[in-house]
C-alpha positions in Angstrom: -17.7 -2.2 -13.8 -14.0 -2.0 -15.7 -11.4 -4.7 -15.6 -8.7 -2.2 -16.7 -7.4 -1.1 -13.2 -4.4 -2.5 -11.4 -1.5 -4.1 -13.2 0.4 -7.3 -12.3 2.9 -9.4 -14.1 1.8 -8.1 -17.4 -1.9 -8.8 -17.0 -4.6 -6.4 -15.7 -6.1 -7.0 -12.4 -9.8 -6.6 -11.7 -11.5 -4.5 -9.1 -13.0 -6.4 -6.2 -15.8 -6.0 -3.6 -16.0 -2.8 -1.5 -15.3 -4.7 1.7 -13.1 -7.3 0.8 -9.0 -6.5 0.2 -8.6 -6.5 -3.7 -5.3 -8.4 -3.6 -3.5 -6.3 -5.9 0.2 -6.9 -5.7 2.3 -5.2 -2.8 5.4 -3.2 -3.5 8.2 -2.8 -0.9 9.4 0.6 -0.7 12.3 1.5 1.7 11.8 5.0 3.1 15.0 6.9 2.4 17.2 7.7 6.0 17.1 11.8 4.8 13.0 11.7 4.2 11.3 13.8 6.8 8.3 12.8 8.4 5.0 14.0 6.8 2.6 13.2 4.1 3.5 11.8 0.8 1.7 10.6 -2.5 3.0 7.8 -4.6 2.5 7.7 -8.5 2.7 4.4 -10.1 3.5 3.7 -13.9 3.6 1.1 -16.2 6.2 0.7 -19.0 3.3 -0.3 -21.4 2.6 2.7 -23.4 -1.3 1.4 -23.9 -1.8 0.8 -20.3 -4.1 2.6 -17.7 -1.8 3.0 -15.0 -0.1 6.3 -15.7 0.3 10.0 -13.4 -3.0 10.6 -14.7 -5.2 7.7 -13.5 -6.9 7.8 -10.4 -6.0 4.1 -9.4 -2.5 4.9 -9.7 -2.2 7.4 -6.4 -1.6 6.4 -3.2 -1.2 8.6 -0.1 0.9 7.7 2.9 2.4 9.0 5.9 5.7 8.7 7.1 6.2 9.3 11.0 9.6 9.2 13.1 10.2 6.4 15.4 11.1 9.4 17.8 8.8 12.6 17.7 10.3 15.2 15.6 7.8 17.6 17.1 5.6 18.6 19.9 2.5 18.6 17.4 0.8 15.5 16.1 -1.7 16.0 13.2 -4.0 13.0 12.5 -5.4 12.4 9.0 -8.9 11.4 8.9 -8.0 8.2 6.8 -11.3 6.4 7.9 -13.4 9.2 6.8 -11.6 9.3 3.4 -12.8 5.8 3.2 -16.3 5.7 4.5 -16.6 8.1 1.0 -14.3 6.5 -1.1 -16.0 4.6 -4.4 -12.5 3.6 -5.7 -12.5 3.3 -9.5 -16.1 4.6 -10.1 -16.4 8.3 -11.6 -19.7 9.6 -10.6 -19.7 12.5 -12.4 -20.3 10.1 -15.5 -23.9 9.8 -13.7 -23.9 6.3 -14.6 -22.8 4.7 -11.3 -22.7 6.2 -7.9 -20.0 3.3 -6.8 -19.8 1.4 -3.5 -19.1 3.2 0.0 -20.8 3.6 3.2 -23.1 6.1 1.8 -24.2 4.0 -1.0 -25.2 0.9 0.9 -21.9 -1.1 1.3 -21.8 -2.2 5.1 -17.7 -2.3 4.8 -15.3 -0.6 2.9 -11.6 -1.9 2.7 -8.6 0.1 3.0 -6.9 -2.1 0.5 -8.6 -0.8 -2.7 -7.6 2.7 -4.7 -8.6 5.6 -3.2 -8.6 6.8 0.4 -7.4 10.5 0.4 -6.1 10.2 -3.1 -6.5 8.2 -5.9 -9.9 6.8 -6.7 -13.1 9.0 -6.3 -15.4 9.9 -3.5 -18.9 9.2 -3.7 -20.1 13.1 -3.4 -17.5 14.2 -6.2 -20.7 15.0 -8.1 -21.2 18.0 -5.8 -18.4 20.3 -6.8 -17.5 22.6 -3.9 -18.5 26.0 -4.8 -15.5 27.6 -3.2 -12.7 25.1 -4.2 -14.1 23.5 -7.2 -10.8 22.0 -8.4 -10.5 19.4 -5.6 -13.3 17.1 -4.7 -14.2 17.0 -0.8 -13.1 13.9 1.4 -9.8 14.0 -0.2 -6.2 15.3 1.1 -5.9 18.1 -1.4 -9.1 19.7 -0.3 -8.6 20.3 3.4 -5.8 18.6 5.0 -3.0 19.6 2.5 -4.1 23.4 2.6 -3.7 22.9 6.5 -0.3 21.3 6.2 0.8 24.1 3.9 -0.1 26.8 6.2 1.5 25.0 9.2 4.9 24.9 6.7 4.5 28.5 5.8 4.2 29.5 9.5 7.0 27.3 10.6 5.4 24.9 12.7 7.2 21.6 13.1 4.7 18.7 13.4 4.5 14.9 13.1 1.9 12.7 10.9 -0.2 9.6 11.5 -3.6 8.4 10.4 -6.6 7.1 12.0 -5.2 3.7 11.7 -2.2 4.4 13.6 -4.2 5.8 16.4 -6.8 3.4 16.4 -3.9 0.7 16.5 -2.0 2.4 19.1 0.8 2.3 16.9 1.9 6.0 17.4 2.5 7.0 21.3 0.4 10.3 21.6 1.9 10.6 25.2 5.0 11.9 23.6 3.4 14.8 22.4 1.9 18.1 23.9 -0.6 18.8 21.2 -2.9 16.8 18.5 -4.7 18.4 15.8 -7.2 17.6 13.0 -8.4 19.5 10.0 -11.5 19.6 7.7 -13.7 16.6 8.0 -12.8 14.3 10.9 -16.2 12.4 10.9 -15.4 8.7 11.8 -13.7 7.7 15.0 -13.5 4.3 16.5 -13.8 3.7 20.4 -10.3 2.7 20.6 -9.3 6.2 18.7 -11.6 8.4 20.9 -10.4 6.6 24.2 -6.9 7.1 23.5 -7.5 11.1 22.8 -9.9 11.5 25.7 -6.9 9.6 28.0 -4.3 12.2 26.4 -6.6 15.1 27.6 -7.1 13.8 31.0 -3.4 13.6 31.3 -2.8 17.1 30.4 -2.7 17.0 26.6 -4.3 19.4 24.4 -6.3 18.9 21.1 -7.5 21.3 18.5 -10.1 20.3 16.1 -9.8 22.5 13.2 -12.8 21.2 11.5 -16.5 20.3 11.8 -18.6 17.3 11.4 -16.1 15.8 14.2 -16.7 12.5 15.5 -20.1 12.3 14.6 -20.1 8.6 13.5 -18.4 5.7 15.9 -16.6 3.7 13.5 -15.6 -0.1 13.6 -12.3 -1.4 12.2 -11.8 -5.0 11.1 -8.3 -5.8 11.1 -8.1 -9.0 9.0 -10.3 -7.3 6.2 -8.4 -3.9 6.8 -11.7 -2.7 6.6 -14.3 0.0 8.3 -17.6 0.0 9.1 -20.2 2.6 10.5 -21.0 1.2 14.0 -23.8 4.0 14.4 -24.2 7.2 17.0 -22.5 7.6 20.0 -25.5 7.1 22.0 -24.7 6.2 25.6 -21.6 8.7 25.3 -22.4 11.3 22.8 -19.7 13.1 21.0 -20.3 16.4 22.4 -19.0 15.2 25.9 -15.9 14.9 24.4 -15.8 17.5 21.5 -18.2 20.1 23.5 -20.3 20.4 20.0 -22.4 17.9 17.9 -23.7 18.1 14.2 -27.0 17.4 15.6 -27.0 21.0 16.7 -25.4 22.4 13.4 -26.0 21.5 10.1 -24.6 21.5 6.4 -25.3 22.5 3.0 -23.6 20.3 0.6 -24.6 21.8 -3.0 -24.3 25.2 -4.5 -22.9 28.2 -2.5 -23.8 29.3 0.9 -24.8 32.6 2.3 -22.2 34.8 3.8 -22.3 33.6 7.5 -19.4 34.3 9.6 -18.9 34.0 13.5 -19.7 36.6 15.8 -17.7 37.4 18.8 -19.6 36.5 22.3 -16.3 36.9 24.6 -13.8 39.4 23.1 -11.5 38.7 26.1 -11.1 35.2 25.5 -7.4 33.9 24.7 -8.4 32.7 21.4 -8.5 36.5 20.4 -5.3 37.6 22.1 -3.9 40.2 19.5 -7.0 40.8 17.8 -8.7 44.0 17.5 -12.2 42.7 17.8 -15.3 43.6 20.5 -18.3 41.4 21.4 -20.6 41.7 18.4 -18.0 41.8 15.6 -18.3 39.1 13.0 -15.5 37.3 10.9 -14.9 34.8 8.2 -18.5 35.8 6.1 -17.3 37.1 2.9 -14.9 34.0 2.8 -17.9 31.5 3.9 -16.1 30.3 6.7 -19.3 28.6 8.2 -20.0 25.2 6.1 -20.1 23.0 4.2 -21.0 20.9 7.5 -20.5 22.7 11.3 -21.5 21.8 14.7 -23.1 23.7 17.6 -22.7 22.9 21.3 -25.7 21.5 22.9 -27.8 22.2 26.2 -25.6 20.7 28.9 -22.1 21.2 26.9 -19.2 22.9 29.2 -17.7 24.7 26.1 -16.7 27.9 26.6 -17.9 29.8 23.7 -15.8 32.4 22.3 -18.0 33.0 18.9 -20.8 31.5 17.4 -23.1 31.9 14.1 -26.7 31.0 13.4 -27.0 29.1 10.0 -31.0 29.1 10.2 -31.4 31.1 7.2 -29.4 28.7 4.7 -31.4 27.6 2.1 -31.5 24.0 2.1 -35.2 23.0 1.6 -34.6 22.1 -1.9 -32.6 19.0 -0.3 -29.1 20.7 -0.9 -28.3 20.4 2.8 -29.9 19.7 6.4 -30.0 22.2 9.5 -31.1 21.0 13.0 -33.4 23.0 14.9 -30.6 24.5 16.8 -29.0 25.7 13.8 -25.7 27.0 15.2 -21.8 26.7 15.0 -20.4 27.2 18.4 -16.5 28.1 18.3 -14.9 27.7 21.6 -12.7 25.6 24.2 -13.0 22.9 26.7 -11.0 23.6 29.7 -10.1 20.2 31.8 -6.6 19.1 32.9 -5.9 19.4 29.3 -7.7 21.5 26.6 -9.9 21.2 23.6 -10.4 23.6 20.9 -13.3 23.4 18.4 -13.6 25.5 15.2 -17.0 23.8 14.4 -16.6 24.1 10.7 -15.1 21.9 8.1 -13.9 24.9 5.9 -11.5 26.5 8.5 -8.6 25.1 6.6 -9.8 26.7 3.2 -10.3 30.0 4.9 -7.1 29.5 6.9 -5.1 28.8 3.6 -6.6 31.7 1.9 -4.8 34.0 4.5 -7.9 35.5 6.3 -6.4 37.4 9.0 -8.7 36.5 12.1 -8.7 32.3 11.2 -4.9 32.6 11.0 -4.2 34.6 14.4 -6.8 32.2 16.0 -4.8 29.2 14.9 -1.8 30.8 16.2 -3.2 31.4 19.5 -4.6 28.1 19.9 -1.2 26.3 18.6 1.1 28.5 20.7 -1.0 28.1 23.8 -1.6 24.2 23.2 2.5 23.7 22.7 3.7 26.1 25.3 
């Protein structure tokens, strides 16, 4: 394990254990009054020309969110901070094939938020598997899915506030002040507190849009003293599909290599998610863009999800260990209507295809947001 990582009072600070705060020095930074709410990346530099901390060093970046004391918009976007850290191996570059690093996927029971990485800076554990459709950014990072989604929101004139899983877990952001909550990409780890707050929001008439997949698959537990997250297990007594309408247990994923050109098939062209889109039942969309993947969720028997489109992923080639497919092997796009409503895209790669300008995903996203914010 290299010792040259942090820089503190003229001396290099060493790495620590995965589940314990590393104790690197904190730097106070006053947010300028003219900054708008949003997501920012800090770059840390040292005046030591021989030092390791420079804008290109992984350990010299930090992702942070700024949100207003009073909501500036009706839409709240949640960044999956706990999922970032579940995969974060900090300073260890797994592509060198010497060490896979420590995270929830390599045997560490806890991972602290107080070490490099967590959206940017640091390395994700599965960086060794370059994404066939975005090889420039590793999965489980802000740049790979979330930044693309926020760029699309900006281009299309949507105002939004930002928070992370941590603020949602602690109740530091009052979700009742918003009309809709959205997340993008890979929002895999949820604490019981996060889930209960969002479920209460929907019960009170709020709307939630999951523009992603593998959503809420694991229940997480947060230790405030260690600023650390662990995997508490599955939602056995209250499965996640009763919240989202879908489950990864009915879908699957392919993590390594290219995927077949699988897209969604329209099952209910009259559903409002297709308003203004010239499609008929049986039409397909998103196949050439590889919209399905790299993980996706299907609606189980008993779900009250109103399915607007679905797809079979049964033919994905994963027998070589490059993925896993459930027996149901489906992805289900649809809406749960209650006092509030929940939309699920049920595919992790929705944000990537949305950012590329694919028209049907773009129009569906508009329809969902405009209806949910109305």
